[in-house]
C-alpha positions as CSV (number, residue, x, y, z in Angstrom):
1,M,121.8,120.7,130.7
2,D,120.4,121.5,127.2
3,A,123.2,120.5,124.8
4,G,121.4,122.1,121.8
5,Y,120.2,118.8,120.4
6,V,117.2,118.8,118.1
7,I,115.0,115.8,118.1
8,R,113.3,115.3,114.7
9,R,110.4,113.0,114.3
10,R,110.2,110.8,111.3
11,R,107.5,111.8,108.9
12,E,104.7,109.3,108.5
13,R,104.9,107.4,105.2
14,R,101.9,107.7,103.0
15,F,101.0,105.0,100.5
16,S,98.5,105.5,97.8
17,R,95.4,103.2,97.8
18,R,95.9,100.1,95.7
19,I,93.5,99.8,92.8
20,L,92.3,96.2,92.4
21,V,91.5,95.1,88.9
22,N,88.3,93.5,89.9
23,D,87.1,96.8,91.3
24,I,87.2,98.6,88.0
25,P,84.4,98.1,85.5
26,D,85.4,96.6,82.1
27,D,84.7,99.7,80.1
28,V,86.6,102.0,82.4
29,F,89.5,99.5,82.4
30,V,89.7,99.5,78.6
31,S,89.6,103.3,78.4
32,R,92.3,103.6,81.0
33,Y,94.7,100.9,79.9
34,R,93.7,100.3,76.2
35,L,93.6,96.6,76.9
36,R,91.0,94.2,78.3
37,K,91.7,92.6,81.6
38,A,92.5,89.3,80.0
39,G,95.1,91.0,77.8
40,V,96.8,92.7,80.7
41,R,96.8,89.3,82.6
42,R,98.5,87.8,79.6
43,V,101.1,90.5,79.4
44,I,101.8,90.1,83.1
45,E,102.4,86.4,82.6
46,L,104.7,87.0,79.7
47,V,107.0,89.4,81.5
48,R,106.6,88.1,85.1
49,Q,110.1,86.5,85.2
50,D,111.8,89.5,83.8
51,L,110.1,92.0,86.1
52,Q,109.9,90.0,89.3
53,A,111.9,91.5,92.2
54,Q,115.2,89.9,92.9
55,T,114.9,91.0,96.6
56,I,113.4,89.4,99.6
57,R,112.4,92.7,101.1
58,G,108.8,93.1,102.2
59,R,108.1,96.2,100.1
60,A,109.0,95.0,96.6
61,I,106.8,96.3,93.8
62,S,104.7,93.6,92.3
63,V,104.8,92.8,88.6
64,E,101.1,93.8,88.3
65,T,101.9,97.3,89.7
66,K,104.9,97.7,87.3
67,V,102.8,96.7,84.3
68,R,99.9,99.0,85.4
69,K,102.3,102.0,85.9
70,Y,104.0,101.4,82.5
71,T,100.7,101.3,80.6
72,Q,99.6,104.5,82.3
73,A,102.9,106.2,81.4
74,Q,102.6,105.0,77.8
75,R,99.0,106.4,77.6
76,I,100.1,109.7,78.9
77,F,103.1,109.8,76.5
78,L,101.1,108.8,73.5
79,S,98.4,111.4,74.2
80,Q,100.9,114.2,73.8
81,Y,101.3,113.4,70.1
């Protein structure tokens, strides 16, 4: 009675480990993001309303993660010139 159906298993989702700001030493934080922790917190508060997710889904990206990824991308971009 095999009808030729193939059952595919859903691949397990993998999430990268979250980096907590308090886990990074100050000197490493400044070299990585070019700002002190207080400066990044200030930027986050300034842009929070503009970047906050408009969804109620459980997996929305936090404002802190968006700012961190943006600063990493800027650093990589600027290092090319």
